[in-house]
N, C-alpha and C positions, 0 to 999 in steps of 0.2 A: 468399593472394591479396590484392593491394593494390587498393583501390577509390579511384579518383580522382573527386571530385565537381566538377561544373561550378559556377560561382558562384551561379547561380539556384537550383539544387537544394540546395546547401549552405546558402544563406540560408533556404530553406524548412525545412530540417531544424532549423536553429537556432531558427527561430520556433516550430516544433512542440515542440522540447525545452523552450523557455521556457514554453510553455503547459502542458506536462506537469509541470514543476516547480512552477508556480503551483498547479496542481490537486493536486499531492502535498502541498503545505503543509509545516509544520514542527511537531514535537511537543516540548513542554518539560516536563521531569519534575524535580520537586524531591525530593531524597533527603536525609533527615535521620537522624541517629543519633550516638551517642557514639563517641568514638575507639575503634577496635578492633572495631567491630561488623561490619565486613566490607563496607562500602559499595563500595569500589573493586573488590573481587572480584566483587560482585554485578553491578555495571555492566558489567564486562568479560565476564561470563558471559552476560548477556542481550542485549547490543548488539554489533553488528559494529564493527570498527575499533579494538579494544583501547583504547577511548576514555579510560578512566581513566588510562592510562599514556602514551598518545601524543597525546591531544587537547590543544587549545590552551585553557588555563585563564586566565580573567581575573577579577579581583575585581569584584563588583557591590555588595557591602557589606563591612564590616570582617571579617565571618565567613562570607560566602557567595561562592563563585566560580562562574562559568558556564563549563562545559567543552563545547567543540564541536570539530568537525573538518570540514575542507573536503570537500564531496561527501556528507556524511551529514546528513540533515534532522532533527537531534536536538540539543537542548541539555539537559545535565544541570546542575541547580543544586545544588551540593554545599554543605550548610551544616554548619559545624563549631562547636565551642564550646558544646555542650549540657551540659557539665559544670556543676556547681552554681554555681561562682564566676562564670561568664559567662552564665548562662542568661537572666537578665532582659534584658540588653542585646541578646543575640542574638535573643530573641523580638521585641523592639521593632523592630530593624532588619529582620527578616524580614517583619514585617507591613507595614512601609512599602514594601518591595520588591513584595510581593504586590498591594498596593493600586495602586501605580503601574503594574504590569503589567496589571492588570485594566482600568484606565482607558484603555488603548490601544485605538484603533479597529481595529488590526490583530490579528485573532485569533491569528496566529502569534507574537505577543508575550506572550500570556497564559501563566500557569502552568496546565497542563492537568490535572495530577494530582500528588499527593504520596505518596511512599513513606516511612513512618516505621519505621525499623529498630530492632528490639529483639533482643538476642542471647539465644538460648535458655538458655545456661548461666548467665545472670545470675539467672534464675528470679524476676524482679521487674519491675514497671512503676512508675516513680516518678511522683510528683505532677506534676513538671515536664513529663513526657512526656504526661500526661493534659491539662494546660493547653495544651500545644503542639498536640495533635490538635484540641482544641476550637477553637483559633484558626484553624488551617489549614482546617478544615471550612467556614469562612465564605467561603473564596476558591477552593477546589478540592476535588474528591473525594479522600479519604485512604484508602490501603491500609496496614494494619499488616503489616510483613514481619518474621517471626521468623527470624532468620539463624542459620547454623551449627547447623541442626536435625538432630539424630540420635536424640533420645529425648524425645518430647513429654510424656508423663506428665501430660496435662491442661493444659499451659502455654498452648497456643493458645487454648483456651476462656477461660482466665483473662485473657489479653491482650484478647480480644474484649469481655469483660465490663468490664474496666477502661478500655477505649478505645471507648466505645459509639458515638462519632461516626465511627469507621472503617467504611467500607463493607464491608470484609471483612478477614480476617486469614489470611495465607498463610505456611506454613512452607516454608523453602527451605534447601537445602544447595547453595551456588553452585559448589562445587568438590569433586571427588572427595576423600575423606578415607581415608588409610591408617592403621589402628590398629596398636598393638603386636601382633606375631605375624603381621603381613601381611594381616589381614582388611581388605577394602576396602568402604567405603560409597560408592555412586555418587552423583553430583549428583542432586538431586531438587527438585521444586516449581517449577522455572523456567517450564515451559510453563503451569502453573496461574496463575502470577503474570502472565504475558503475556496469557492469556485474560481474566483479571479486568480488567487494565488496559485492554484493548481495548474492553470493554463500558462503561468509565467515562469515557474521554476523549471529547471531542466528535466527532461524525461526520466533521467536516472535517479532523480530525487522524488518522483511522484509517489512511489510506493511508500516511502518513509513518511511523506506528508499525509497520505491517506491513513497510515497507521496511527499517527500522533494526534490528528484532529478528532475532536469529540462532538462535532456539530452535526455531521451527516453520515449515515451508513452508505449512502449511494456511491461515494468515492471509494470506499473499501470494496464495494461490489464491483465497480468497473475495473479496478486494478486486479482484483482476484480473477475475474474473467480473463484478463490478459495473461495472467500466469498460467491458467488452464490451457489456453490456446498454445502458448509457447512450449509447455511441457508435453502436451499431447503430440505436437510435432516431433519432439524428441523420442517419445514412445514409438511413434510410427517409424522413425529412423532405425531404432533398435529392432522393431518387428520385421523390418525388411530384409534381415539377414537370411540367406538361403539355407541355413542349417535348421532343420525342423525343430521347432519348439525351444531352440536355444535362447529365445528372447524372454522366456518366462521369468527367469531369475534376474535378468538385467533390468526388467521393467519395474520390479518392486521398488528399487531405490528411487526411480523416477517418481513413482507415486508417493513415496515418503517425502521426497523433496517438495512435491506439490503441496502436501499437507502442511509441511513446515513453512513454506513460503506464503501460503494463504493465511495460515495462523499468524504469521508475523505482520502481514498487511492489515489483518483484522485487530491487531493490538493485543493478541492473546499472549500468555506467558511463553517465552522462548526457552523452555527448560526441557531436559530429556524426560523428566517425570511426567510432565503434561503431555508432551508429544507421544511418549511411550504408551500412555493410557489410550490415546486415540488410535495409534497404529495397532496395538495389540487387540483392541476391541473391533476395529474396522477392517483392517487388511486381513488379519488371520481369521476374523469372524466371517469374512466374505469368501473364505476358501483359499487363502493364501494371497490372492490378488484377483481383481476383476478381469485381468487379462492373463490368467493362468493357462496352464496346458489344457484344461478341460474345455474352456470356451472355444479355443481354436480347434481342438480335436473334434468336438461335436459338429462344428461347422464343416470341417473337411471330410468327415465321414460320409457326408451326403454326396461327395463327388468321387467316383472311382478313378484311381490312377492319377492323382494330381502330382505334378513334378515339384521338385524342391524349390526351383526359382519362382514358379507361380505361387507355391505355398507361402514363400517368403513375402510376396507382394500382398497375399491375402492377410497374413499375419500383421503386416504394416497397417492395413486398413482397420482391422479389428482392434489392434493395439491403440491406435490413435482415437478411435471412436469410443472404446470402452474406458480409456483413461480420461477422456472428456467427460463421460457420464459419471465417473468416479469423482472428479473434481467438482463438477456442477452439483452433485449431491451434497458434497461437503459445504459448498457455498450456500446452498439452499438451507442447510441446517443452521449455519451461522446467521444467515439473514433472518430466518424465522425467530431465532432467539434474541436478536439484538436490534431489530428494525425499529422498535419503539423506544430504545434506549441505547444509542450508539456507543456510549462509554461503558456499558455493561461488560463484565468479564465473566462469562459463565464457567462453571467448573468443567474439568476434562470429562468426567463421567457423564455429565448432562449433555455436553456436546457430542460425546461418543454415542449415546443412546439416540439422540436426534439424527445423527449422521446415519446410523444403521436403519432407522425408520425411513429416511429419505432414499437410501440405497435399495431397500426392499420395495419401495414404491416406484423406483425407476424402471421404465420400460426401455430396453435398448433398441430404439427405433432405427438407428443407423444400420443395423445388421440386415434389415429388410432390403433396403436399397443396395447394400453391399452384395447380398445373396443374389439379387436380380442381375447385378453386373457380372458376378461370377458365372451364372448360368449362361449369359450371353457370350461370355468369353469362351466357354467350353463348347458352345455350339459351333465355334469357328476354328477350334484347335483340336488336333488329335490327342488322345490321352497319353500321358507319360507311362513308361513301363520300366521294368528292370530295376536297377539300382536307383533310378531317379524317382521312383514311386514312394509316396509318403505312407500310404496305407495298403 
């Protein structure tokens, strides 16, 4: 089904998408290690977009290049030349880059975390790597990543002891390995690496990290829930206006922002066409908005003579609770479609159909508790009258 957007609606979608992308931010990861340590394989295993092979790489120093890709809020800073002959100059250039980035007033320009890769089969940590981690720790949290890990034999602990500034040491096998005789060792450690990285990057970069990683849907889920909580509070603030039902129009943009923000965290296309299909099918299909005039009006009809101030407070509760239900239904739809394949990007119509199914299955339980609170309130207060009455 093709959705044609009128100019005003399309412009509003573009505005909300821009707001969602600003909220999403960007995460920048420095990855360092000797030639052959497996950095490219690790990047492709953790992040969507096959970034190490298909991303646009541009040099930012003689030995470091920034790799990025359109539509993916991630930059990988890949530093080469850690071999003994080039180590000192590489270290100096790298520190200048880190310092310049940290001085930027835009947090999306900072280096947010460094992965220092050491190959397990080398069974050694060189003094140059120790000095590197010591320097990096002054500018960003460092995680030591033991790559191509198939037999630890105490090496992880050794790495942690020799690189004490590293916040943690993680063993990973980025790609399934087939040994002689056909024995297969599955990829391992990637989810642990993402978990640790998520705790170390700034809060403002965690939505972007959730969006770009392809390892676990759980981080997308957690960040999406946080978005719902935040925007449900905003909806409650709009609903608290004392003007009867004036909140209905204002809350629709909040719900559109919520759809756009959750979509961005989930790594879905951030285009007006994609979002337009969702909004047209879900919000208009649900009667304009789940917190439209009808929901509040039907609730208030049960109370004779409610005043505008009290009515506003009631609207705030309904607005917040119903907006939460709206957001959680969308999250449930996305989770159901992608839980077995975190990097899957379902089509807008498929998402829209599942979203509507979740909405229809949603029972708005918060209204029950809200209704009981309202009844208790009016047992203690005289009814409003005259120009203050809503109905």
